[in-house]
C-alpha positions as CSV (number, residue, x, y, z in Angstrom):
1,M,0.0,0.0,0.0
2,K,1.4,3.4,-1.0
3,V,0.9,6.2,1.5
4,L,1.2,9.8,0.3
5,V,2.9,11.8,3.1
6,D,1.8,15.4,3.7
7,T,4.4,18.2,3.4
8,N,3.9,19.2,7.1
9,V,4.9,15.7,8.1
10,V,8.0,15.8,5.8
11,V,9.0,19.2,7.4
12,R,8.6,17.9,10.9
13,A,10.5,14.7,10.0
14,A,13.4,16.9,8.9
15,Q,13.5,18.6,12.4
16,P,14.9,16.2,15.1
17,N,14.7,19.0,17.6
18,S,11.0,19.7,17.0
19,P,8.7,18.7,19.8
20,D,6.5,17.0,17.2
21,W,9.4,14.8,15.9
22,P,8.9,11.8,18.2
23,T,5.2,11.7,17.3
24,I,6.0,11.9,13.6
25,E,8.6,9.2,13.7
26,Q,6.3,6.9,15.7
27,A,3.5,7.4,13.2
28,L,5.8,6.8,10.2
29,S,7.2,3.7,11.8
30,K,3.7,2.3,12.5
31,L,2.7,2.9,8.8
32,I,5.9,1.1,7.6
33,G,5.1,-1.8,10.1
34,L,1.7,-2.1,8.5
35,G,3.3,-2.6,5.1
36,G,2.9,1.0,3.9
37,K,5.3,2.5,1.4
38,L,5.8,6.2,2.3
39,C,5.7,8.3,-0.9
40,L,6.2,11.9,-1.9
41,V,5.2,13.7,-5.1
42,P,7.3,16.6,-6.5
43,Q,4.9,19.1,-5.0
44,N,6.0,18.0,-1.5
45,L,9.6,18.9,-2.4
46,Y,8.7,22.2,-4.0
47,E,7.0,23.2,-0.7
48,L,9.8,21.8,1.4
49,W,12.3,23.9,-0.4
50,V,10.3,27.1,0.1
51,V,9.9,26.4,3.8
52,A,13.6,25.5,4.2
53,T,14.9,28.6,2.5
54,R,12.3,31.1,3.7
55,P,13.7,33.5,6.4
56,T,13.1,32.5,10.0
57,N,11.1,35.7,10.6
58,A,8.7,34.4,7.9
59,N,8.2,31.0,9.6
60,G,11.0,29.4,7.6
61,F,14.2,27.6,8.4
62,G,16.5,30.3,6.8
63,L,18.7,27.7,5.2
64,D,21.0,28.4,2.2
65,A,20.7,26.5,-1.0
66,S,23.4,23.9,0.0
67,A,21.7,23.1,3.3
68,A,18.3,22.9,1.7
69,T,19.6,20.6,-1.0
70,S,20.8,18.3,1.8
71,M,17.3,18.4,3.3
72,I,15.8,17.4,0.0
73,D,18.3,14.6,-0.4
74,D,17.5,13.3,3.1
75,A,13.7,13.3,2.3
76,L,14.4,11.4,-0.9
77,T,16.3,8.8,1.2
78,K,13.4,8.4,3.6
79,F,10.5,8.5,1.2
80,Q,9.8,7.1,-2.3
81,L,9.4,9.8,-4.9
82,M,6.5,9.2,-7.3
83,R,8.1,11.1,-10.2
84,D,6.3,13.5,-12.5
85,E,6.6,11.9,-15.9
86,R,6.7,15.3,-17.5
87,G,10.2,15.8,-16.1
88,I,9.4,19.1,-14.4
89,F,10.8,18.1,-11.1
90,D,14.3,17.3,-12.4
91,N,14.3,20.6,-14.3
92,W,13.1,22.5,-11.3
93,L,15.7,20.9,-9.0
94,N,18.5,21.8,-11.4
95,L,17.3,25.4,-11.7
96,I,17.1,26.1,-8.0
97,Q,20.5,24.5,-7.2
98,V,22.4,26.2,-10.1
99,H,20.9,29.6,-9.5
100,Q,20.7,29.4,-5.7
101,I,17.0,30.3,-5.7
102,L,15.6,30.7,-2.2
103,G,12.2,31.2,-0.6
104,K,8.9,31.8,-2.4
105,T,10.7,32.5,-5.8
106,A,11.2,28.7,-6.0
107,H,7.5,28.5,-7.0
108,D,8.3,30.7,-10.0
109,A,11.2,28.4,-10.8
110,R,8.7,25.6,-11.2
111,L,6.9,27.7,-13.9
112,V,10.3,28.2,-15.7
113,A,11.0,24.4,-15.5
114,A,7.7,23.8,-17.3
115,M,8.6,26.1,-20.1
116,Q,11.2,23.8,-21.5
117,R,11.1,22.6,-25.2
118,H,12.9,19.7,-26.7
119,F,14.2,19.9,-30.3
120,D,15.7,17.1,-32.4
121,T,16.2,15.8,-35.9
122,T,15.6,12.3,-37.1
123,L,16.4,10.5,-40.3
124,I,13.8,8.4,-42.2
125,R,14.7,6.1,-45.1
126,L,12.4,5.7,-48.0
127,V,11.9,2.4,-49.9
128,D,14.2,3.5,-52.7
129,G,17.1,4.0,-50.2
130,S,16.9,7.8,-50.2
131,R,16.5,9.9,-47.0
132,V,14.3,12.6,-45.6
133,Y,14.9,14.6,-42.5
134,L,12.3,15.3,-39.9
135,Q,12.7,18.0,-37.3
136,A,10.3,18.8,-34.4
137,V,9.8,20.7,-31.2
138,L,8.1,19.0,-28.3
139,D,6.8,20.8,-25.2
140,N,8.1,19.3,-22.0
141,F,5.1,20.0,-19.8
142,S,2.3,18.8,-22.1
143,R,4.2,16.6,-24.6
144,R,2.5,18.6,-27.4
145,I,4.3,18.8,-30.7
146,L,4.6,22.6,-31.2
147,A,6.1,22.6,-34.7
148,W,7.7,20.2,-37.2
149,R,9.2,20.2,-40.7
150,L,10.2,17.5,-43.2
151,S,12.9,18.2,-45.7
152,E,14.6,16.2,-48.4
153,R,18.1,17.5,-47.6
154,F,19.9,18.1,-44.4
155,D,19.5,21.9,-43.9
156,T,21.1,23.4,-40.7
157,T,19.0,26.6,-41.1
158,I,15.7,24.8,-40.4
159,T,16.5,24.5,-36.7
160,A,16.6,28.3,-36.2
161,A,13.4,28.7,-38.3
162,I,11.4,26.2,-36.3
163,L,12.6,27.6,-32.9
164,Q,11.8,31.1,-34.0
165,E,8.3,29.9,-35.0
166,V,7.7,28.4,-31.6
167,A,9.1,31.4,-29.7
168,K,6.7,33.8,-31.5
169,A,3.7,31.9,-30.2
170,L,4.7,32.5,-26.6
171,P,3.7,35.6,-24.5
172,K,5.9,38.6,-24.9
173,N,9.3,38.6,-23.0
174,T,9.0,34.8,-22.5
175,V,12.3,33.0,-23.2
176,P,11.9,29.2,-23.4
177,S,14.7,26.8,-22.8
178,A,15.4,24.6,-25.8
179,V,17.0,21.2,-25.1
180,M,18.9,19.8,-28.0
181,D,22.0,17.7,-28.8
182,S,25.3,19.3,-29.9
183,G,25.0,18.3,-33.6
184,V,25.9,20.8,-36.3
185,E,22.2,21.4,-37.0
186,N,21.8,22.9,-33.5
187,V,25.2,24.6,-33.0
188,N,25.6,27.0,-35.8
189,T,25.5,30.7,-36.5
190,K,21.7,31.0,-37.0
191,V,20.9,29.3,-33.7
192,N,23.6,31.3,-31.9
193,E,21.8,34.5,-33.1
194,L,18.6,33.3,-31.5
195,V,20.5,32.7,-28.3
196,S,22.3,36.0,-28.3
197,D,19.2,38.1,-29.0
198,G,17.2,36.4,-26.2
199,T,14.8,34.5,-28.3
200,I,15.7,31.2,-26.8
201,K,17.9,29.7,-24.1
202,Q,19.9,26.9,-25.6
203,V,20.5,23.8,-23.4
204,L,22.8,21.1,-24.8
205,A,21.8,17.7,-23.6
206,Q,24.6,15.8,-21.7
207,V,26.7,19.0,-21.9
208,D,24.9,21.8,-20.1
209,I,22.8,19.2,-18.2
210,A,23.4,15.6,-17.3
211,Q,20.1,14.4,-18.9
212,S,19.8,13.3,-22.5
213,N,17.1,14.5,-24.9
214,S,15.2,11.3,-24.3
215,M,11.7,12.8,-24.2
216,I,11.6,13.7,-27.9
217,E,13.7,10.7,-28.8
218,A,11.0,8.5,-27.2
219,W,8.4,10.3,-29.4
220,W,10.5,9.5,-32.5
221,R,10.3,5.8,-31.6
222,Q,6.5,5.9,-31.2
223,L,6.1,7.8,-34.5
224,K,8.2,5.4,-36.4
225,H,7.4,2.0,-35.0
226,Q,3.7,2.5,-34.2
227,W,2.9,4.4,-37.4
228,L,5.4,5.2,-40.1
229,F,7.0,1.8,-40.5
230,L,3.5,0.3,-40.9
231,N,3.1,2.2,-44.2
232,E,4.9,2.4,-47.5
233,L,7.3,5.2,-47.3
234,D,7.8,5.8,-51.0
235,S,8.2,9.6,-51.1
236,A,8.7,12.7,-49.1
237,T,5.1,13.7,-49.9
238,S,3.7,10.5,-48.5
239,V,5.8,10.7,-45.3
240,R,4.8,14.3,-44.8
241,K,1.1,13.3,-45.0
242,L,1.6,10.5,-42.5
243,V,3.5,12.6,-40.1
244,G,0.9,15.3,-40.3
245,L,-1.9,12.9,-39.4
246,Y,0.1,11.3,-36.5
247,V,0.9,14.7,-35.0
248,E,-2.7,15.8,-35.3
249,Q,-3.9,12.6,-33.6
250,H,-1.1,12.8,-30.9
251,N,-1.9,16.4,-30.0
252,T,-5.7,16.3,-30.1
253,V,-7.1,12.8,-29.8
254,V,-4.8,10.2,-28.0
255,P,-5.2,10.4,-24.2
256,H,-2.0,10.3,-22.1
257,F,-1.6,8.1,-19.1
258,A,0.6,10.7,-17.3
259,F,-2.1,13.3,-17.7
260,E,-4.9,11.0,-16.4
261,G,-6.5,10.7,-19.8
262,Q,-6.0,14.3,-21.0
263,T,-4.5,14.9,-24.4
264,P,-1.4,17.0,-25.0
265,D,-3.6,19.8,-26.4
266,E,-5.8,19.8,-23.3
267,M,-2.7,20.0,-21.1
268,Y,-1.1,22.7,-23.1
269,F,-4.2,25.0,-23.4
270,G,-5.5,24.0,-19.9
271,T,-8.9,22.9,-21.3
272,G,-9.0,19.3,-19.8
273,A,-9.3,19.9,-16.1
274,S,-12.6,17.9,-15.9
275,V,-11.3,15.0,-18.0
276,P,-9.9,12.8,-15.1
277,A,-13.0,13.1,-13.0
278,T,-15.3,12.4,-16.0
279,L,-13.2,9.3,-17.0
280,K,-13.3,8.1,-13.4
281,Q,-17.1,8.5,-13.3
282,K,-17.5,6.6,-16.6
283,R,-15.1,3.8,-15.4
284,D,-17.2,3.4,-12.3
285,Q,-20.4,3.3,-14.3
286,A,-19.0,0.8,-16.7
287,R,-17.7,-1.4,-13.9
288,A,-21.1,-1.4,-12.1
289,A,-22.9,-2.2,-15.4
290,R,-20.5,-5.0,-16.2
291,L,-21.0,-6.5,-12.7
292,A,-24.8,-6.3,-13.0
293,H,-24.8,-7.9,-16.4
294,N,-22.5,-10.8,-15.4
295,R,-24.5,-11.5,-12.3
296,A,-27.8,-11.5,-14.2
297,V,-26.6,-13.9,-16.9
298,T,-27.4,-17.6,-16.5
299,C,-27.0,-20.6,-18.8
300,A,-29.0,-23.8,-19.3
301,R,-26.6,-25.8,-17.1
302,C,-27.1,-23.3,-14.2
303,K,-30.9,-23.7,-14.5
304,V,-30.6,-27.5,-14.3
305,E,-28.3,-27.4,-11.4
306,D,-30.7,-25.1,-9.5
307,T,-33.2,-28.0,-9.5
308,K,-30.9,-30.6,-8.0
309,P,-29.6,-29.4,-4.5
310,A,-32.5,-30.9,-2.5
311,M,-32.3,-34.3,-4.2
312,L,-28.5,-34.4,-3.7
313,A,-28.9,-33.6,-0.1
314,I,-31.3,-36.4,0.5
315,G,-29.1,-38.8,-1.3
316,S,-26.2,-37.7,0.8
317,N,-28.0,-38.3,4.0
318,T,-29.1,-41.8,3.2
319,S,-25.6,-43.0,2.1
């Protein structure tokens, strides 16, 4: 059984000198003894960081970033983290540690962490042996494909064009982080110009950060193995049509497990808040209907057996 621990409990568990500490430890030990797995979600750690780094006169611990990081590490040792599949927690933790963000502004850092974009290029072979190149930008928070382009030649200028297109759709003075690998299509004069003029913040995977660009690489695998490779890829035109259909379905139709049934579009535009509750209600209704149907169904054998119990009981008593 998984038990989600409240942030107040996590805070008290991190204070051995608190008068509440013995009670907290006793309660946690009892839960563990009953087979409970003590869990946290990223929101617990966001709140813990704010409390830890808030000034003492504002009911905080007044810790610096290094000490607060140790407190987070200790909490991760004691409790199991149910990670956010959207990767926001890892981005947030990296931001607050690198930039020494303290107190309430750590909440704002979470918004910045959610503004990350993933850019990548993949190669697709056609049946005649030629190649086409597909480039796309994926939103970290919603998994929505924000822009994509297919070209018949390897063009390093397309990266800058796509990133500029995505940046224009954001609110004024918003600078998204663009995670990409260090290939020549991403490290060139055109992209450097976008970085220098503040259009984007370039983040090179496994160079500026320890993580790879696996989120969009996973999407490439889905696109290819679940769709493209099931069709005849005989021209750039046919591939472009197939990719367009898949992107449209991915963004607007296919529900995502990490979002409790919401689509990437619903997450991105904030229009699917009621979806999880609606789906739960429909699941409960379907389960109840299925149980009622199964219990009401009888077969010919069941009807025959229903007539025998009394006779069998008499026979059993006389033997």
